Biotite code that builds the C-alpha atoms (Angstrom):
import biotite.structure as struc

atoms = struc.array([
    struc.Atom([5.747, 56.450, -40.086], chain_id="A", res_id=1, res_name="MET", atom_name="CA", element="C"),
    struc.Atom([5.436, 52.969, -41.590], chain_id="A", res_id=2, res_name="ALA", atom_name="CA", element="C"),
    struc.Atom([8.801, 52.049, -40.096], chain_id="A", res_id=3, res_name="GLU", atom_name="CA", element="C"),
    struc.Atom([7.670, 53.111, -36.624], chain_id="A", res_id=4, res_name="ARG", atom_name="CA", element="C"),
    struc.Atom([4.468, 51.071, -36.937], chain_id="A", res_id=5, res_name="VAL", atom_name="CA", element="C"),
    struc.Atom([6.487, 48.044, -37.989], chain_id="A", res_id=6, res_name="GLU", atom_name="CA", element="C"),
    struc.Atom([8.814, 48.445, -35.014], chain_id="A", res_id=7, res_name="GLN", atom_name="CA", element="C"),
    struc.Atom([5.822, 48.695, -32.671], chain_id="A", res_id=8, res_name="ALA", atom_name="CA", element="C"),
    struc.Atom([4.339, 45.525, -34.132], chain_id="A", res_id=9, res_name="VAL", atom_name="CA", element="C"),
    struc.Atom([7.636, 43.659, -33.745], chain_id="A", res_id=10, res_name="LEU", atom_name="CA", element="C"),
    struc.Atom([8.252, 44.900, -30.190], chain_id="A", res_id=11, res_name="ASP", atom_name="CA", element="C"),
    struc.Atom([7.833, 41.949, -27.828], chain_id="A", res_id=12, res_name="ILE", atom_name="CA", element="C"),
    struc.Atom([9.408, 43.555, -24.774], chain_id="A", res_id=13, res_name="SER", atom_name="CA", element="C"),
    struc.Atom([6.040, 43.879, -23.034], chain_id="A", res_id=14, res_name="ASN", atom_name="CA", element="C"),
    struc.Atom([4.994, 40.251, -23.514], chain_id="A", res_id=15, res_name="LEU", atom_name="CA", element="C"),
    struc.Atom([4.808, 38.235, -20.268], chain_id="A", res_id=16, res_name="PRO", atom_name="CA", element="C"),
    struc.Atom([7.717, 35.877, -19.588], chain_id="A", res_id=17, res_name="THR", atom_name="CA", element="C"),
    struc.Atom([5.612, 33.529, -17.453], chain_id="A", res_id=18, res_name="VAL", atom_name="CA", element="C"),
    struc.Atom([2.219, 32.201, -18.555], chain_id="A", res_id=19, res_name="VAL", atom_name="CA", element="C"),
    struc.Atom([-0.068, 29.475, -17.243], chain_id="A", res_id=20, res_name="PHE", atom_name="CA", element="C"),
    struc.Atom([-2.465, 26.987, -18.780], chain_id="A", res_id=21, res_name="GLY", atom_name="CA", element="C"),
    struc.Atom([-3.007, 26.771, -22.517], chain_id="A", res_id=22, res_name="LYS", atom_name="CA", element="C"),
    struc.Atom([-0.810, 29.826, -23.129], chain_id="A", res_id=23, res_name="ARG", atom_name="CA", element="C"),
    struc.Atom([2.208, 27.763, -22.034], chain_id="A", res_id=24, res_name="SER", atom_name="CA", element="C"),
    struc.Atom([3.892, 25.478, -24.570], chain_id="A", res_id=25, res_name="MET", atom_name="CA", element="C"),
    struc.Atom([5.042, 23.213, -21.735], chain_id="A", res_id=26, res_name="THR", atom_name="CA", element="C"),
    struc.Atom([1.443, 22.829, -20.580], chain_id="A", res_id=27, res_name="TRP", atom_name="CA", element="C"),
    struc.Atom([0.388, 21.916, -24.121], chain_id="A", res_id=28, res_name="CYS", atom_name="CA", element="C"),
    struc.Atom([3.148, 19.314, -24.244], chain_id="A", res_id=29, res_name="GLY", atom_name="CA", element="C"),
    struc.Atom([2.059, 17.832, -20.908], chain_id="A", res_id=30, res_name="ILE", atom_name="CA", element="C"),
    struc.Atom([-1.561, 17.638, -22.079], chain_id="A", res_id=31, res_name="ILE", atom_name="CA", element="C"),
    struc.Atom([-0.417, 15.843, -25.232], chain_id="A", res_id=32, res_name="GLY", atom_name="CA", element="C"),
    struc.Atom([1.638, 13.409, -23.174], chain_id="A", res_id=33, res_name="MET", atom_name="CA", element="C"),
    struc.Atom([-1.333, 12.776, -20.872], chain_id="A", res_id=34, res_name="MET", atom_name="CA", element="C"),
    struc.Atom([-3.517, 12.015, -23.898], chain_id="A", res_id=35, res_name="ALA", atom_name="CA", element="C"),
    struc.Atom([-0.976, 9.519, -25.237], chain_id="A", res_id=36, res_name="ILE", atom_name="CA", element="C"),
    struc.Atom([-0.376, 7.844, -21.886], chain_id="A", res_id=37, res_name="GLU", atom_name="CA", element="C"),
    struc.Atom([-4.105, 7.807, -21.170], chain_id="A", res_id=38, res_name="GLY", atom_name="CA", element="C"),
    struc.Atom([-4.598, 5.887, -24.400], chain_id="A", res_id=39, res_name="MET", atom_name="CA", element="C"),
    struc.Atom([-1.907, 3.418, -23.293], chain_id="A", res_id=40, res_name="VAL", atom_name="CA", element="C"),
    struc.Atom([-3.833, 2.822, -20.058], chain_id="A", res_id=41, res_name="PHE", atom_name="CA", element="C"),
    struc.Atom([-7.075, 2.422, -22.014], chain_id="A", res_id=42, res_name="ALA", atom_name="CA", element="C"),
    struc.Atom([-5.526, -0.117, -24.401], chain_id="A", res_id=43, res_name="LEU", atom_name="CA", element="C"),
    struc.Atom([-4.132, -2.098, -21.486], chain_id="A", res_id=44, res_name="MET", atom_name="CA", element="C"),
    struc.Atom([-7.533, -2.157, -19.792], chain_id="A", res_id=45, res_name="ILE", atom_name="CA", element="C"),
    struc.Atom([-9.157, -3.330, -23.034], chain_id="A", res_id=46, res_name="VAL", atom_name="CA", element="C"),
    struc.Atom([-6.497, -6.062, -23.239], chain_id="A", res_id=47, res_name="SER", atom_name="CA", element="C"),
    struc.Atom([-7.337, -7.103, -19.677], chain_id="A", res_id=48, res_name="TYR", atom_name="CA", element="C"),
    struc.Atom([-10.992, -7.658, -20.542], chain_id="A", res_id=49, res_name="PHE", atom_name="CA", element="C"),
    struc.Atom([-10.095, -9.336, -23.840], chain_id="A", res_id=50, res_name="TYR", atom_name="CA", element="C"),
    struc.Atom([-7.934, -11.826, -21.957], chain_id="A", res_id=51, res_name="LEU", atom_name="CA", element="C"),
    struc.Atom([-10.818, -12.381, -19.552], chain_id="A", res_id=52, res_name="HIS", atom_name="CA", element="C"),
    struc.Atom([-13.129, -13.174, -22.480], chain_id="A", res_id=53, res_name="SER", atom_name="CA", element="C"),
    struc.Atom([-10.696, -15.879, -23.588], chain_id="A", res_id=54, res_name="ARG", atom_name="CA", element="C"),
    struc.Atom([-10.405, -17.480, -20.150], chain_id="A", res_id=55, res_name="SER", atom_name="CA", element="C"),
    struc.Atom([-12.655, -19.982, -18.423], chain_id="A", res_id=56, res_name="VAL", atom_name="CA", element="C"),
    struc.Atom([-11.607, -18.872, -14.941], chain_id="A", res_id=57, res_name="GLU", atom_name="CA", element="C"),
    struc.Atom([-10.774, -15.303, -13.897], chain_id="A", res_id=58, res_name="TRP", atom_name="CA", element="C"),
    struc.Atom([-8.534, -14.862, -12.024], chain_id="A", res_id=59, res_name="PRO", atom_name="CA", element="C"),
    struc.Atom([-7.107, -18.255, -12.967], chain_id="A", res_id=60, res_name="PRO", atom_name="CA", element="C"),
    struc.Atom([-6.276, -20.469, -9.980], chain_id="A", res_id=61, res_name="HIS", atom_name="CA", element="C"),
    struc.Atom([-5.883, -17.586, -7.527], chain_id="A", res_id=62, res_name="THR", atom_name="CA", element="C"),
    struc.Atom([-7.779, -15.108, -5.382], chain_id="A", res_id=63, res_name="ASN", atom_name="CA", element="C"),
    struc.Atom([-8.315, -11.496, -6.464], chain_id="A", res_id=64, res_name="PRO", atom_name="CA", element="C"),
    struc.Atom([-5.869, -8.942, -5.042], chain_id="A", res_id=65, res_name="PRO", atom_name="CA", element="C"),
    struc.Atom([-6.423, -8.056, -1.389], chain_id="A", res_id=66, res_name="ASP", atom_name="CA", element="C"),
    struc.Atom([-8.568, -4.934, -1.154], chain_id="A", res_id=67, res_name="LEU", atom_name="CA", element="C"),
    struc.Atom([-6.993, -3.193, 1.845], chain_id="A", res_id=68, res_name="PHE", atom_name="CA", element="C"),
    struc.Atom([-3.778, -1.761, 0.413], chain_id="A", res_id=69, res_name="TRP", atom_name="CA", element="C"),
    struc.Atom([-5.244, -0.738, -2.932], chain_id="A", res_id=70, res_name="GLY", atom_name="CA", element="C"),
    struc.Atom([-8.196, 0.952, -1.260], chain_id="A", res_id=71, res_name="THR", atom_name="CA", element="C"),
    struc.Atom([-5.887, 2.720, 1.211], chain_id="A", res_id=72, res_name="LEU", atom_name="CA", element="C"),
    struc.Atom([-3.788, 4.054, -1.651], chain_id="A", res_id=73, res_name="ASN", atom_name="CA", element="C"),
    struc.Atom([-6.898, 5.204, -3.491], chain_id="A", res_id=74, res_name="THR", atom_name="CA", element="C"),
    struc.Atom([-7.958, 7.162, -0.400], chain_id="A", res_id=75, res_name="ALA", atom_name="CA", element="C"),
    struc.Atom([-4.509, 8.772, -0.155], chain_id="A", res_id=76, res_name="ILE", atom_name="CA", element="C"),
    struc.Atom([-4.637, 9.752, -3.832], chain_id="A", res_id=77, res_name="PHE", atom_name="CA", element="C"),
    struc.Atom([-8.066, 11.350, -3.428], chain_id="A", res_id=78, res_name="LEU", atom_name="CA", element="C"),
    struc.Atom([-7.137, 13.283, -0.271], chain_id="A", res_id=79, res_name="VAL", atom_name="CA", element="C"),
    struc.Atom([-3.955, 14.551, -1.949], chain_id="A", res_id=80, res_name="SER", atom_name="CA", element="C"),
    struc.Atom([-6.106, 16.406, -4.480], chain_id="A", res_id=81, res_name="ALA", atom_name="CA", element="C"),
    struc.Atom([-6.999, 18.984, -1.808], chain_id="A", res_id=82, res_name="VAL", atom_name="CA", element="C"),
    struc.Atom([-3.491, 20.411, -1.171], chain_id="A", res_id=83, res_name="PRO", atom_name="CA", element="C"),
    struc.Atom([-2.669, 19.852, -4.830], chain_id="A", res_id=84, res_name="ASN", atom_name="CA", element="C"),
    struc.Atom([-5.470, 22.146, -5.981], chain_id="A", res_id=85, res_name="GLU", atom_name="CA", element="C"),
    struc.Atom([-4.652, 24.680, -3.270], chain_id="A", res_id=86, res_name="TRP", atom_name="CA", element="C"),
    struc.Atom([-1.014, 25.123, -4.237], chain_id="A", res_id=87, res_name="TYR", atom_name="CA", element="C"),
    struc.Atom([-1.861, 24.986, -7.960], chain_id="A", res_id=88, res_name="ARG", atom_name="CA", element="C"),
    struc.Atom([-4.078, 28.047, -7.535], chain_id="A", res_id=89, res_name="ARG", atom_name="CA", element="C"),
    struc.Atom([-1.543, 29.851, -5.358], chain_id="A", res_id=90, res_name="ARG", atom_name="CA", element="C"),
    struc.Atom([1.164, 29.275, -7.984], chain_id="A", res_id=91, res_name="ALA", atom_name="CA", element="C"),
    struc.Atom([-0.679, 31.614, -10.345], chain_id="A", res_id=92, res_name="LYS", atom_name="CA", element="C"),
    struc.Atom([-0.324, 34.512, -7.907], chain_id="A", res_id=93, res_name="VAL", atom_name="CA", element="C"),
    struc.Atom([3.307, 33.801, -7.050], chain_id="A", res_id=94, res_name="GLY", atom_name="CA", element="C"),
    struc.Atom([2.712, 32.803, -3.426], chain_id="A", res_id=95, res_name="ASP", atom_name="CA", element="C"),
    struc.Atom([6.131, 31.492, -2.362], chain_id="A", res_id=96, res_name="LEU", atom_name="CA", element="C"),
    struc.Atom([5.048, 30.357, 1.105], chain_id="A", res_id=97, res_name="ARG", atom_name="CA", element="C"),
    struc.Atom([2.119, 28.391, -0.336], chain_id="A", res_id=98, res_name="ALA", atom_name="CA", element="C"),
    struc.Atom([4.450, 26.768, -2.861], chain_id="A", res_id=99, res_name="MET", atom_name="CA", element="C"),
    struc.Atom([6.775, 25.575, -0.140], chain_id="A", res_id=100, res_name="ARG", atom_name="CA", element="C"),
    struc.Atom([3.970, 24.215, 2.012], chain_id="A", res_id=101, res_name="ILE", atom_name="CA", element="C"),
    struc.Atom([2.098, 22.653, -0.912], chain_id="A", res_id=102, res_name="GLY", atom_name="CA", element="C"),
    struc.Atom([5.138, 20.997, -2.460], chain_id="A", res_id=103, res_name="LEU", atom_name="CA", element="C"),
    struc.Atom([6.270, 19.571, 0.882], chain_id="A", res_id=104, res_name="VAL", atom_name="CA", element="C"),
    struc.Atom([2.785, 18.152, 1.426], chain_id="A", res_id=105, res_name="LEU", atom_name="CA", element="C"),
    struc.Atom([2.627, 16.678, -2.077], chain_id="A", res_id=106, res_name="LEU", atom_name="CA", element="C"),
    struc.Atom([6.091, 15.172, -1.654], chain_id="A", res_id=107, res_name="SER", atom_name="CA", element="C"),
    struc.Atom([4.899, 13.477, 1.534], chain_id="A", res_id=108, res_name="LEU", atom_name="CA", element="C"),
    struc.Atom([1.738, 12.257, -0.189], chain_id="A", res_id=109, res_name="PHE", atom_name="CA", element="C"),
    struc.Atom([3.860, 10.924, -3.064], chain_id="A", res_id=110, res_name="GLY", atom_name="CA", element="C"),
    struc.Atom([6.181, 9.076, -0.690], chain_id="A", res_id=111, res_name="ILE", atom_name="CA", element="C"),
    struc.Atom([3.171, 7.646, 1.168], chain_id="A", res_id=112, res_name="ALA", atom_name="CA", element="C"),
    struc.Atom([1.642, 6.305, -2.047], chain_id="A", res_id=113, res_name="THR", atom_name="CA", element="C"),
    struc.Atom([4.940, 4.691, -3.055], chain_id="A", res_id=114, res_name="VAL", atom_name="CA", element="C"),
    struc.Atom([5.274, 3.002, 0.346], chain_id="A", res_id=115, res_name="VAL", atom_name="CA", element="C"),
    struc.Atom([1.705, 1.715, 0.187], chain_id="A", res_id=116, res_name="VAL", atom_name="CA", element="C"),
    struc.Atom([2.252, 0.653, -3.427], chain_id="A", res_id=117, res_name="ARG", atom_name="CA", element="C"),
    struc.Atom([5.041, -1.662, -2.193], chain_id="A", res_id=118, res_name="TYR", atom_name="CA", element="C"),
    struc.Atom([2.514, -3.462, 0.011], chain_id="A", res_id=119, res_name="PHE", atom_name="CA", element="C"),
    struc.Atom([0.012, -3.465, -2.837], chain_id="A", res_id=120, res_name="GLU", atom_name="CA", element="C"),
    struc.Atom([2.451, -5.352, -5.020], chain_id="A", res_id=121, res_name="LEU", atom_name="CA", element="C"),
    struc.Atom([3.001, -7.911, -2.277], chain_id="A", res_id=122, res_name="ARG", atom_name="CA", element="C"),
    struc.Atom([-0.751, -8.559, -2.036], chain_id="A", res_id=123, res_name="HIS", atom_name="CA", element="C"),
    struc.Atom([-1.742, -8.872, -5.691], chain_id="A", res_id=124, res_name="LEU", atom_name="CA", element="C"),
    struc.Atom([-1.948, -12.658, -5.229], chain_id="A", res_id=125, res_name="ASN", atom_name="CA", element="C"),
    struc.Atom([-0.479, -13.299, -8.679], chain_id="A", res_id=126, res_name="CYS", atom_name="CA", element="C"),
    struc.Atom([2.847, -13.475, -10.476], chain_id="A", res_id=127, res_name="ASP", atom_name="CA", element="C"),
    struc.Atom([3.496, -11.590, -13.712], chain_id="A", res_id=128, res_name="TRP", atom_name="CA", element="C"),
    struc.Atom([5.158, -14.600, -15.354], chain_id="A", res_id=129, res_name="SER", atom_name="CA", element="C"),
    struc.Atom([2.638, -17.371, -14.633], chain_id="A", res_id=130, res_name="LEU", atom_name="CA", element="C"),
    struc.Atom([-0.344, -16.464, -16.814], chain_id="A", res_id=131, res_name="ASP", atom_name="CA", element="C"),
    struc.Atom([-1.983, -13.726, -18.885], chain_id="A", res_id=132, res_name="ALA", atom_name="CA", element="C"),
    struc.Atom([-3.987, -12.476, -15.906], chain_id="A", res_id=133, res_name="TYR", atom_name="CA", element="C"),
    struc.Atom([-0.859, -11.876, -13.843], chain_id="A", res_id=134, res_name="GLY", atom_name="CA", element="C"),
    struc.Atom([0.901, -10.195, -16.760], chain_id="A", res_id=135, res_name="SER", atom_name="CA", element="C"),
    struc.Atom([-2.036, -7.826, -17.335], chain_id="A", res_id=136, res_name="ALA", atom_name="CA", element="C"),
    struc.Atom([-2.304, -6.896, -13.660], chain_id="A", res_id=137, res_name="VAL", atom_name="CA", element="C"),
    struc.Atom([1.412, -6.275, -13.255], chain_id="A", res_id=138, res_name="TRP", atom_name="CA", element="C"),
    struc.Atom([1.580, -4.305, -16.495], chain_id="A", res_id=139, res_name="MET", atom_name="CA", element="C"),
    struc.Atom([-1.197, -1.989, -15.347], chain_id="A", res_id=140, res_name="LEU", atom_name="CA", element="C"),
    struc.Atom([0.496, -1.513, -11.989], chain_id="A", res_id=141, res_name="MET", atom_name="CA", element="C"),
    struc.Atom([3.883, -1.014, -13.624], chain_id="A", res_id=142, res_name="GLY", atom_name="CA", element="C"),
    struc.Atom([2.589, 1.651, -16.001], chain_id="A", res_id=143, res_name="LEU", atom_name="CA", element="C"),
    struc.Atom([1.016, 3.581, -13.163], chain_id="A", res_id=144, res_name="HIS", atom_name="CA", element="C"),
    struc.Atom([4.076, 3.224, -10.932], chain_id="A", res_id=145, res_name="ILE", atom_name="CA", element="C"),
    struc.Atom([6.182, 4.742, -13.709], chain_id="A", res_id=146, res_name="THR", atom_name="CA", element="C"),
    struc.Atom([4.044, 7.887, -13.733], chain_id="A", res_id=147, res_name="HIS", atom_name="CA", element="C"),
    struc.Atom([3.825, 7.978, -9.952], chain_id="A", res_id=148, res_name="LEU", atom_name="CA", element="C"),
    struc.Atom([7.613, 7.867, -9.556], chain_id="A", res_id=149, res_name="LEU", atom_name="CA", element="C"),
    struc.Atom([8.121, 10.392, -12.363], chain_id="A", res_id=150, res_name="THR", atom_name="CA", element="C"),
    struc.Atom([5.850, 12.914, -10.672], chain_id="A", res_id=151, res_name="ASP", atom_name="CA", element="C"),
    struc.Atom([7.314, 12.222, -7.233], chain_id="A", res_id=152, res_name="LEU", atom_name="CA", element="C"),
    struc.Atom([10.852, 12.929, -8.452], chain_id="A", res_id=153, res_name="VAL", atom_name="CA", element="C"),
    struc.Atom([9.662, 16.106, -10.183], chain_id="A", res_id=154, res_name="ASP", atom_name="CA", element="C"),
    struc.Atom([7.833, 17.235, -7.031], chain_id="A", res_id=155, res_name="THR", atom_name="CA", element="C"),
    struc.Atom([10.830, 16.610, -4.772], chain_id="A", res_id=156, res_name="VAL", atom_name="CA", element="C"),
    struc.Atom([13.153, 18.499, -7.127], chain_id="A", res_id=157, res_name="VAL", atom_name="CA", element="C"),
    struc.Atom([10.733, 21.447, -7.268], chain_id="A", res_id=158, res_name="LEU", atom_name="CA", element="C"),
    struc.Atom([10.404, 21.383, -3.486], chain_id="A", res_id=159, res_name="THR", atom_name="CA", element="C"),
    struc.Atom([14.171, 21.677, -3.081], chain_id="A", res_id=160, res_name="VAL", atom_name="CA", element="C"),
    struc.Atom([14.337, 24.492, -5.642], chain_id="A", res_id=161, res_name="LEU", atom_name="CA", element="C"),
    struc.Atom([11.665, 26.493, -3.836], chain_id="A", res_id=162, res_name="PHE", atom_name="CA", element="C"),
    struc.Atom([13.788, 26.466, -0.691], chain_id="A", res_id=163, res_name="PHE", atom_name="CA", element="C"),
    struc.Atom([16.792, 27.930, -2.522], chain_id="A", res_id=164, res_name="THR", atom_name="CA", element="C"),
    struc.Atom([17.651, 31.293, -4.052], chain_id="A", res_id=165, res_name="SER", atom_name="CA", element="C"),
    struc.Atom([16.932, 29.858, -7.521], chain_id="A", res_id=166, res_name="LEU", atom_name="CA", element="C"),
    struc.Atom([13.228, 30.681, -7.341], chain_id="A", res_id=167, res_name="VAL", atom_name="CA", element="C"),
    struc.Atom([12.069, 32.717, -10.323], chain_id="A", res_id=168, res_name="GLU", atom_name="CA", element="C"),
    struc.Atom([8.808, 33.316, -12.137], chain_id="A", res_id=169, res_name="GLY", atom_name="CA", element="C"),
    struc.Atom([8.938, 30.261, -14.351], chain_id="A", res_id=170, res_name="LYS", atom_name="CA", element="C"),
    struc.Atom([9.266, 27.995, -11.301], chain_id="A", res_id=171, res_name="ARG", atom_name="CA", element="C"),
    struc.Atom([5.717, 28.927, -10.323], chain_id="A", res_id=172, res_name="PHE", atom_name="CA", element="C"),
    struc.Atom([4.617, 27.833, -13.779], chain_id="A", res_id=173, res_name="MET", atom_name="CA", element="C"),
    struc.Atom([6.542, 24.568, -13.286], chain_id="A", res_id=174, res_name="ASP", atom_name="CA", element="C"),
    struc.Atom([4.752, 24.021, -9.966], chain_id="A", res_id=175, res_name="ALA", atom_name="CA", element="C"),
    struc.Atom([1.353, 24.614, -11.546], chain_id="A", res_id=176, res_name="SER", atom_name="CA", element="C"),
    struc.Atom([2.072, 22.139, -14.332], chain_id="A", res_id=177, res_name="GLU", atom_name="CA", element="C"),
    struc.Atom([3.415, 19.632, -11.830], chain_id="A", res_id=178, res_name="ASN", atom_name="CA", element="C"),
    struc.Atom([0.073, 19.870, -10.024], chain_id="A", res_id=179, res_name="ALA", atom_name="CA", element="C"),
    struc.Atom([-1.726, 19.212, -13.320], chain_id="A", res_id=180, res_name="ASP", atom_name="CA", element="C"),
    struc.Atom([0.383, 16.114, -13.845], chain_id="A", res_id=181, res_name="TYR", atom_name="CA", element="C"),
    struc.Atom([-0.432, 14.871, -10.331], chain_id="A", res_id=182, res_name="TRP", atom_name="CA", element="C"),
    struc.Atom([-4.104, 15.093, -11.249], chain_id="A", res_id=183, res_name="TYR", atom_name="CA", element="C"),
    struc.Atom([-3.355, 12.771, -14.174], chain_id="A", res_id=184, res_name="PHE", atom_name="CA", element="C"),
    struc.Atom([-1.688, 10.299, -11.796], chain_id="A", res_id=185, res_name="VAL", atom_name="CA", element="C"),
    struc.Atom([-4.701, 10.429, -9.456], chain_id="A", res_id=186, res_name="VAL", atom_name="CA", element="C"),
    struc.Atom([-7.440, 10.275, -12.110], chain_id="A", res_id=187, res_name="VAL", atom_name="CA", element="C"),
    struc.Atom([-5.767, 7.510, -14.130], chain_id="A", res_id=188, res_name="SER", atom_name="CA", element="C"),
    struc.Atom([-5.506, 5.386, -10.993], chain_id="A", res_id=189, res_name="TRP", atom_name="CA", element="C"),
    struc.Atom([-9.287, 5.254, -10.431], chain_id="A", res_id=190, res_name="ILE", atom_name="CA", element="C"),
    struc.Atom([-10.165, 3.017, -13.439], chain_id="A", res_id=191, res_name="PRO", atom_name="CA", element="C"),
    struc.Atom([-7.011, 0.966, -12.865], chain_id="A", res_id=192, res_name="ILE", atom_name="CA", element="C"),
    struc.Atom([-8.033, 0.410, -9.242], chain_id="A", res_id=193, res_name="TYR", atom_name="CA", element="C"),
    struc.Atom([-11.516, -0.681, -10.331], chain_id="A", res_id=194, res_name="LEU", atom_name="CA", element="C"),
    struc.Atom([-10.109, -3.064, -12.936], chain_id="A", res_id=195, res_name="VAL", atom_name="CA", element="C"),
    struc.Atom([-7.436, -4.648, -10.753], chain_id="A", res_id=196, res_name="ILE", atom_name="CA", element="C"),
    struc.Atom([-9.340, -4.891, -7.470], chain_id="A", res_id=197, res_name="TYR", atom_name="CA", element="C"),
    struc.Atom([-13.031, -4.996, -8.321], chain_id="A", res_id=198, res_name="TRP", atom_name="CA", element="C"),
    struc.Atom([-13.356, -6.375, -11.856], chain_id="A", res_id=199, res_name="ALA", atom_name="CA", element="C"),
    struc.Atom([-12.276, -9.923, -10.877], chain_id="A", res_id=200, res_name="PRO", atom_name="CA", element="C"),
    struc.Atom([-14.804, -9.884, -8.022], chain_id="A", res_id=201, res_name="ARG", atom_name="CA", element="C"),
    struc.Atom([-17.617, -8.601, -10.249], chain_id="A", res_id=202, res_name="TRP", atom_name="CA", element="C"),
    struc.Atom([-16.747, -10.952, -13.085], chain_id="A", res_id=203, res_name="LEU", atom_name="CA", element="C"),
    struc.Atom([-16.491, -13.904, -10.733], chain_id="A", res_id=204, res_name="HIS", atom_name="CA", element="C"),
    struc.Atom([-19.875, -13.089, -9.195], chain_id="A", res_id=205, res_name="ALA", atom_name="CA", element="C"),
])
């Protein structure tokens, strides 16, 4: 009798093979990575304002970045949250058609933000090597670009996989976690946008 009870306790055959949210170790790892990278962004923003406190003129000898391209990219990021949330929810019910549509849309949004980011970089009105202001601005942009490109590559790869015969349960979990990571890219951009584009205008005023 005791042996049968022990076997029943050790039997894991009925445990789910695909889980979402905090039940997933991958999700926990992504959350931990977001916390670390979020702290990196926060430290860089603190450094930006520290450098401002040590400067007489901010930005030094230049105009603030042009608002158009940064604001356009911010709008694209915010709009992308709609299909992102839609396909994230559909991933949990294994909706293959929604995954294909959602991932294609997010891939297009990702490509659009990268294209606009190119024009952003051309209109920052500063050089990373000339002064501390330029270095801080380009570092913030560079950190965010790294995460943007990382998620874009992941999204494109997932999109391709969902149009093949390699689709299995865990891919829906991957799609859900990819959507969570895109939220990190979007949310982390908001304070960076305010610091890069609006802080020099507010501080100058």
